[in-house]
N, C-alpha and C positions, 0 to 999 in steps of 0.2 A: 536471560530463561534462569542461572542458580538464583540473581532476586524474587522470582517469582515460587521455585521450589523452598528456598527459604524460607520464606512466609508461609508454608503450605502447600504452596498447587503440588497436585500431580505432574499437571507438563506445562508447558507453554508452549507455542510454536515463533518461528521467523516466517517471512513471507516477505514482505514488500522490497528489505536487506536482498534476495536472489532475482531483484528484476533487473536490479544494475550491475552485473553477473554478467564477463561475456559471453558469455554460454546461454545466456537464456534468450530460448528464444520474442521476447521484446521486438518494438520499434530499436532503431537506434536514438528515435526521437522522444518517446519513450521512458524509456533510459533518461538521458538527460532529463525530460523532468523531474523525474525521480531524482534525481542528484542537484536540483535546481532548488525543489520545492524543500520548504516545513508547514510546520505543524499546522497555518495559516491560514494554509493551500489545500487543507481536506476538507472536501465537501461531502457534507452525510443528506441520502437524500434517500426515496422511496422511487423521484420521477424516471430513471431512464427504464426499472424492471420491477419495478411492483414490490420487488425486495430493497427495506432500511441497504445501504450501499455508500465508503466512501469512496469519492470520487478528486481526481488535480484540476482543482483551480480550471489550473488552467487546461485544460482537457476539455470542460464546460466551455471555456468560454472562447475553444476553436471551435466547436462547433455548433458555435452559437446562441446560445444559450445563457444567462443572466445568472450565476453563483453562488448572488445575495438574496433574490429573486423568484426560485425556483419550484413550482405550484404543489399540492402531492397527488400523486399518480394513486389511483382506485386500488388498493389493495389486492379488491379480487383478480381484478384482470391484471397481474403477471405476464408482462411478457420478455420468453426473454431472447426472442430470436429480432427484436425491437422494438427499441420506447419510444420515447416521444419525440414526435418530426424524423421519423427511421432513422436519426441515429440509435449506432446501438452501443448499451456499453460493454468494456469490456475492447469490442476492438475502437470506435470510433474516443469513446469514452473510458478514460484509462481510471482504471482503481488503483487502492495506495492503502495502505495504514495506518495507524498512527505514528507509529515510529519511526516517520518520513527523512525526521529532520536529521535520525542519526547521521543518514547517507548522503557518503562525497563526495562517493566517484562509484566511479566505471570498471571492473575488477573483477580477476578470473576466479570463478564459485572456491579455491582449495584454497590459497590464501583467501580468501575470506571467510572458507571454515577449519581452519587453520586456524587466526586471525583468533573466532570467537570460540574453540577450544584453548587456548592463548586466557583469553578473558575468561573464564570460565575456570578454570582451576587457582587464578593468581584471585578468580571473590570469593574461591575457594577456600584459601589457604585463607585472607585477611577473615573471615569470618571463623574459621577457624580458634583463631591467636588467642 
């Protein structure tokens, strides 16, 4: 977040990292897949809802799709209730972000926030030096 601000961004956000917290209401399998996945496991497609998004390769495979050969969806037919083959984005086919490789364990959210705040302060101090 600090790096984004340092180059002029007004804001930044973290999402995927919070999927792998003990308090997240995600399935344990989803959390574990987040921990075990890296950037090569991100599949970018519009197939499941009509809107382009990032999905976990493992969940795409588990749902019976070949992540390397997904067809394009008609973007005028957006469907958030159930995608291609009646599998639902976010329920059956799990989303993720590009920073997934930084997630190494399921941790309590408070500990994660403390760590992020500490790292933010350290980055800020290094830049000011």
